matplotlib code that plots the C-alpha trace (Angstrom):
import matplotlib.pyplot as plt

x = [-61.7, -63.6, -64.3, -66.6, -67.2, -70.3, -67.7, -64.7, -63.8, -61.0, -59.1, -57.4, -56.0, -58.9, -57.4, -54.6, -54.7, -53.1, -54.9, -53.3, -56.2, -55.6, -57.9, -59.8, -62.1, -64.0, -67.3, -70.4, -71.8, -71.1, -74.6, -73.4, -70.5, -70.1, -66.6, -66.1, -63.5, -61.0, -63.5, -65.0, -68.1, -69.0, -72.4, -72.0, -73.7, -75.9, -76.3, -73.0, -71.2, -67.3, -65.9, -62.4, -60.1, -56.8, -55.4, -57.9, -61.3, -63.6, -67.1, -70.2, -73.2, -76.2, -79.3, -81.1, -82.6, -83.8, -81.6, -79.0, -79.0, -77.7, -75.0, -74.3, -71.5, -72.8, -69.8, -66.7, -66.2, -68.3, -69.4, -72.9, -74.5, -77.5, -78.8, -81.5, -83.1, -85.2, -88.4, -87.8, -86.6, -84.1, -81.7, -79.2, -76.2, -74.2, -71.0, -71.2, -74.4, -77.2, -79.2, -82.5, -85.0, -85.5, -89.5, -90.1, -88.9, -91.7, -94.3, -94.4, -97.6, -96.6, -95.1, -98.6, -97.6, -94.0, -94.0, -92.2, -92.8, -92.2, -94.5, -91.9, -90.8, -89.5, -86.0, -83.9, -81.4, -79.6, -78.3, -76.8, -76.0, -74.8, -71.8, -74.9, -76.8, -79.3, -80.0, -81.9, -83.1, -83.7, -87.0, -87.4, -89.6, -91.0, -89.1, -87.0, -87.1, -85.8, -84.3, -82.8, -81.8, -79.3, -81.9, -84.0, -87.8, -88.4, -90.4, -90.7, -89.2, -91.7, -93.7, -92.0, -89.6, -90.0, -90.5, -88.0, -85.1, -82.0, -79.4, -79.7, -76.2, -75.2, -72.1, -69.9, -69.4, -73.2, -75.6, -78.6, -77.7, -79.6, -79.0, -81.2, -80.9, -84.2, -85.7, -86.7, -82.9, -81.4, -83.0, -81.5, -82.5, -81.2, -83.3, -83.2, -85.6, -88.4, -88.6, -86.9, -85.7, -85.7, -81.9, -82.0, -83.1, -79.5, -79.5, -83.0, -84.8, -83.2, -83.4, -80.3, -79.4, -76.1, -74.9, -72.1, -71.1, -67.7, -67.2, -65.8, -68.0, -71.8, -72.2, -70.0, -71.7, -71.5, -74.4, -75.2, -78.2, -79.4, -82.5, -83.8, -83.5, -83.3, -82.3, -80.1, -77.8, -79.1, -76.5, -75.4, -73.6, -71.7, -72.1, -70.6, -71.9, -70.4, -73.3, -75.7, -77.0, -78.1, -75.6, -74.1, -71.0, -70.9, -67.7, -66.1, -62.5, -60.7, -63.8, -66.3, -68.7, -71.5, -72.0, -74.2, -75.9, -76.6, -73.5, -75.4, -76.3, -72.9, -70.7, -69.7, -68.2, -66.1, -62.9, -62.8, -59.5, -61.9, -60.9, -63.7, -64.4, -66.3, -66.6, -67.7, -68.0, -65.1, -62.7, -62.0, -61.6, -60.3, -60.8, -58.4, -57.8, -60.9, -62.6, -62.6, -60.0, -60.4, -58.1, -58.5, -56.8, -57.8, -59.4, -61.3, -61.4, -65.4, -67.8, -67.8, -70.9, -69.8, -67.2, -67.5, -65.2, -65.6]
y = [-44.6, -41.8, -40.5, -37.9, -35.8, -32.9, -30.5, -32.1, -34.8, -37.2, -39.6, -43.1, -46.2, -48.5, -51.4, -50.7, -51.4, -48.2, -45.5, -42.9, -40.4, -37.2, -33.9, -33.1, -30.8, -28.4, -27.2, -25.5, -29.2, -32.7, -34.5, -37.7, -39.3, -42.4, -43.7, -46.0, -47.0, -44.4, -41.6, -39.7, -38.0, -35.9, -33.4, -30.2, -27.3, -25.1, -28.1, -28.5, -31.7, -32.2, -34.8, -35.8, -37.8, -38.4, -35.7, -32.9, -32.0, -30.7, -28.9, -29.8, -27.3, -29.4, -27.5, -29.9, -27.9, -30.8, -31.9, -34.5, -38.1, -40.5, -40.7, -43.6, -43.5, -45.6, -44.4, -43.0, -41.7, -40.4, -39.1, -40.4, -40.2, -40.7, -38.8, -39.3, -36.4, -35.7, -35.2, -38.8, -37.8, -39.4, -37.0, -38.0, -36.0, -36.6, -35.1, -31.4, -30.8, -29.7, -33.1, -34.1, -35.8, -39.6, -39.3, -42.5, -43.1, -39.9, -42.0, -45.2, -45.5, -46.9, -43.1, -42.0, -44.9, -43.5, -42.1, -41.4, -41.9, -38.1, -36.6, -35.3, -36.2, -39.4, -39.7, -41.9, -43.1, -45.5, -46.5, -49.6, -50.9, -54.8, -55.2, -55.6, -52.2, -53.0, -50.3, -50.6, -47.3, -47.4, -45.2, -44.5, -45.3, -47.1, -50.3, -50.4, -49.6, -51.5, -50.8, -53.0, -51.2, -48.2, -46.3, -45.5, -47.5, -48.5, -50.6, -51.8, -55.2, -57.9, -56.5, -59.7, -56.8, -54.9, -51.1, -49.4, -50.0, -47.6, -49.4, -51.3, -53.1, -55.5, -57.5, -57.5, -61.3, -62.3, -59.8, -61.8, -60.9, -57.8, -57.0, -54.9, -53.8, -52.6, -51.6, -55.3, -56.4, -57.9, -58.9, -60.9, -62.1, -63.9, -63.0, -59.4, -58.6, -61.0, -62.7, -62.0, -64.7, -62.8, -63.3, -61.8, -64.7, -64.3, -60.6, -60.6, -58.9, -55.6, -52.3, -52.1, -49.5, -50.3, -53.1, -53.9, -57.3, -58.1, -57.8, -61.5, -63.6, -62.8, -64.3, -62.4, -59.1, -56.7, -55.1, -52.9, -53.6, -51.5, -51.5, -48.5, -45.4, -43.0, -43.3, -41.9, -45.2, -47.5, -50.2, -50.2, -53.3, -54.6, -58.2, -60.1, -63.7, -65.9, -67.8, -64.9, -63.9, -67.4, -67.3, -63.9, -63.2, -59.8, -57.9, -57.3, -58.1, -54.7, -53.1, -51.3, -54.0, -51.5, -47.9, -45.4, -43.9, -46.1, -47.3, -45.3, -45.8, -45.8, -45.9, -49.6, -50.8, -53.3, -52.3, -53.4, -55.9, -56.9, -55.2, -54.1, -50.4, -48.8, -45.7, -44.9, -41.4, -39.5, -42.7, -45.5, -49.2, -52.0, -55.2, -57.5, -61.4, -62.5, -59.2, -61.1, -58.7, -55.4, -52.2, -48.2, -46.5, -42.8, -40.5, -37.6, -34.0, -34.5, -37.5, -39.1, -39.3, -41.9, -43.9, -44.8, -47.2, -48.5]
z = [55.9, 57.1, 60.8, 61.2, 64.2, 64.3, 62.7, 61.1, 58.6, 59.4, 56.8, 57.9, 56.5, 57.7, 56.0, 59.0, 62.6, 63.3, 61.5, 61.7, 61.3, 59.0, 59.2, 56.2, 56.4, 59.1, 58.6, 60.6, 60.7, 58.9, 58.8, 56.8, 55.4, 52.6, 51.2, 48.3, 45.5, 47.2, 47.0, 50.2, 50.3, 53.1, 53.3, 55.2, 55.6, 53.4, 50.9, 50.2, 49.4, 50.2, 47.6, 48.6, 46.7, 45.8, 48.8, 47.3, 48.1, 46.2, 47.4, 44.8, 45.7, 45.4, 45.8, 48.0, 50.9, 53.5, 56.1, 54.8, 56.9, 54.4, 51.5, 49.0, 46.8, 43.4, 40.8, 41.6, 37.7, 36.8, 40.4, 41.3, 44.7, 46.3, 48.8, 52.0, 53.5, 56.1, 55.1, 53.4, 49.9, 47.9, 45.5, 42.7, 42.1, 39.1, 38.3, 39.5, 38.5, 41.3, 42.9, 41.2, 43.1, 42.6, 41.2, 42.0, 45.7, 45.9, 44.1, 46.7, 47.9, 51.0, 51.8, 53.6, 56.3, 57.1, 60.7, 63.9, 67.1, 68.1, 65.6, 63.3, 59.8, 58.7, 56.9, 54.8, 57.9, 55.5, 52.1, 51.1, 47.7, 46.3, 43.5, 40.8, 41.4, 44.1, 46.5, 49.7, 51.7, 55.3, 56.3, 59.6, 60.3, 57.5, 56.7, 54.0, 50.2, 47.4, 43.9, 41.2, 38.8, 40.9, 42.4, 39.7, 40.6, 43.9, 45.7, 49.7, 50.8, 52.5, 55.7, 57.7, 58.6, 61.7, 60.4, 63.0, 60.9, 62.0, 59.9, 56.8, 55.1, 52.2, 51.6, 48.6, 48.8, 48.6, 46.7, 47.8, 51.9, 53.4, 56.8, 58.9, 62.6, 64.2, 67.2, 68.1, 67.2, 63.8, 60.9, 57.9, 54.2, 52.0, 48.9, 48.4, 51.1, 49.5, 53.0, 56.7, 59.4, 62.8, 64.2, 67.7, 70.5, 71.3, 72.1, 74.0, 71.3, 72.3, 70.7, 68.0, 66.0, 64.0, 62.2, 59.6, 57.6, 56.8, 53.0, 52.3, 55.2, 54.6, 58.1, 60.2, 61.6, 63.9, 65.7, 68.8, 70.9, 74.0, 76.3, 74.4, 72.2, 75.5, 79.1, 81.7, 81.0, 78.2, 78.5, 74.6, 74.2, 70.6, 69.5, 66.8, 64.6, 62.8, 61.7, 60.4, 63.7, 64.8, 67.7, 69.2, 71.3, 73.4, 72.3, 75.4, 75.6, 75.4, 74.2, 76.4, 78.2, 78.1, 77.2, 78.9, 75.5, 72.1, 70.0, 67.3, 63.3, 61.4, 64.6, 63.4, 60.3, 58.1, 55.8, 52.5, 54.3, 56.7, 59.8, 62.3, 63.4, 66.3, 67.8, 71.4, 72.2, 71.1, 71.4, 68.1, 68.4, 66.1, 66.5, 65.7, 65.9, 63.9, 65.6, 69.2, 70.8, 70.5, 71.3, 71.5, 68.7, 68.8, 70.5, 68.6, 69.7, 70.3, 69.7, 66.8, 64.9, 61.9, 60.5, 56.7, 54.9, 51.3]

ax = plt.figure().add_subplot(projection="3d")
ax.plot(x, y, z, "-o")
ax.set_aspect("equal")
plt.show()
């Protein structure tokens, strides 16, 4: 498991309830992290990708001029990483070579409708992949784009999904499922994004940010919701479901009942072993006893910006 602050990345045992994080790198800024197959990746300043594996670090110059918002490790050996940026482009990095822009993603006709409420450029906010190579890219704001061939060709999912998506997720044990947390709460697809069910009734259709799925139980999800994107106290809360969002339970046993700020994108994760993790401010929490009881396990020296398990 990787735990990133704005300037540091720690590595921890995500499959153990006492993770004992170890500092692995320091940089002027850390913008995104990802982990898969024992390999971690972190986007740091000046277009560099730090690759962490076997206790060693290797820096790979990507040549990407844009700000990096998301990473997805497609392959460990040979190394293959998808990189999402702002403005909304995708890059593919293979081995130690400079990254190449994915032209099929740039050619999407729907790009003309992508936007942000504040007028700035949209971004590829999050990425997810299934074991059989379907890749999903969350465009903020512009819904989700999908690829059936490891990100080589792209098409949008159906417009039933709310376009203001803040995180997309998949489940290793059910590649047909896709999950999205949006400005109107959680949506679930059982057919790779061809159709969607809005699963936010118990959440009050509140504003959603983070989402994570248990690796072996596709109906078990964690999602964060709040009163909105801004405010002095947005009453951020964490919820859990064991029936794919038909009903939800507020997570508050050992976990903050509400937070002043949003529990943000990438602040919630499941390890491959099924342990649940969540970050609030500088504090890391672990969910135990089938994720109904939580406890604080570690404090960073600054706000945690991402938790990545893979």
